[in-house]
N, C-alpha and C positions, 0 to 999 in steps of 0.2 A: 632119303633114309625113312622119314615117317611120311605115310600117305594118308591123306584127308579122306574119311568115308562119310557117306550121308546116309541116313536112315529114310527109307520110303515105306509108305503103306501102299499095299496093292488092293485095288477095288476091281471086281469083276461083275459084269452084267451078262449071263449066258443068253439072254434074249437078242443080244446085238448079233447081226449077221456078218458084219465085217471083222475079222479077227482083230485088227488094229484098234478097234472100238470096244473090244469085249473085256479089254484089261487096261486100266488106267492107274498110273503110279503118282502119288501125291508126296512131295517132299516134307519131311518134318523140320520144326524150327522156324526160327524168325524169318520172315519174308522182307528183305531189304526195300524191294521195289513197291511192296504194298505199304510200307512206312513211307517212303519217299513220294509216291504218286497218288495214294489214298484212293479217291474217287475213280481215277483214271484206271487204276488197277482192278477195282471191283468190277467196272464195265468192261474192261478188256477181257475179263474172265468170265463174263456173263452171270455175275452174282447180282442180279436185279433186286432181289428183296433186301440184301445186306446194303446195297447201294442206296437204296430209297431210305432205309432206317439211317445209314451213315448221314446222308443229307439232312434229314430231320434232326438227327443229333446235334450236328454242326449247327443248324439254325437256332435250335433251343438253347445250346451253349452261348452262342453269340447274343441272342435276344436276352436270355436269362442273366447273362453276365452283365450287360448294358443296363438293364433294369435294376439289378443288385448294386450297381456303381462300381463294377470292378473295372480296373484300368486296363490299357491295351497289354501291358507286360502280363497281367495275370491271365487274361484271355489267352495271349500267345502260349503261355505255359499249359494251359488246358488243351489248346489245340495240338500242341506237340505230344502231350501225353495220350490224346485220343489217336494219334498217327502211330505212338509206339504201340497202344493197344491194338490196333489194327494190325499191324506189323507181326505181333505176336499171335493173333487169332486168324490170320489170313489163310494158312493151310487147314485149319479146322473149318472155316467156312466153305473152302473147296470140297472137304470131306463130306460136310452137311448137303451141299448142292448135289453131290454125286449120289448119296443116300436117297435124296428126293427123287432123282432119276432112275432108280432102281438098281443101282450098284451096291454090292455087298463088299464089306471087308474081307479079305481072304487071306492076306498074309502081310508079313513085314519083312523087308529085305534090306540089305546093307550093300552099298557099293560105292566106287571110287567116283562114278559118273552115274547119270540117269541110264545111260545105254547099257552099262555093265549090271546096274540093278535089275532093269528090265529083262536082261538075259538071264540072270540069276532066277527072277519069278518065273520065266517061262520053263527053265530047266526044273525048278521045283514043281511047278504045276504037272509037267510031263511025267515026272517021276511018282507022283502022287496016285 
């Protein structure tokens, strides 16, 4: 009866020769995989700068927590909190990386799947 829809941002780089690389969709919302896998997700998505900053943050958190006398429970709570924050910011980090690579935000589309959203984005671009 009710269908789940997802919001995607459409990023375009007109300098790309390959049409499939010219437009990239990035999903909005929480990233469960970034929350669950953290550093591995950052590396898999080629987000090198955020991955380095993430490692530095975790090292500083653990070192600072140990020096301040925080228990393992408190350090675990901070670690889970940082994973939640990464899950919330994951897609924003992808958009930042795309902007650094020359992609510009062109549109926002909604679709029941990424394929339908991509089709809608192509149709809207063709009509413009």
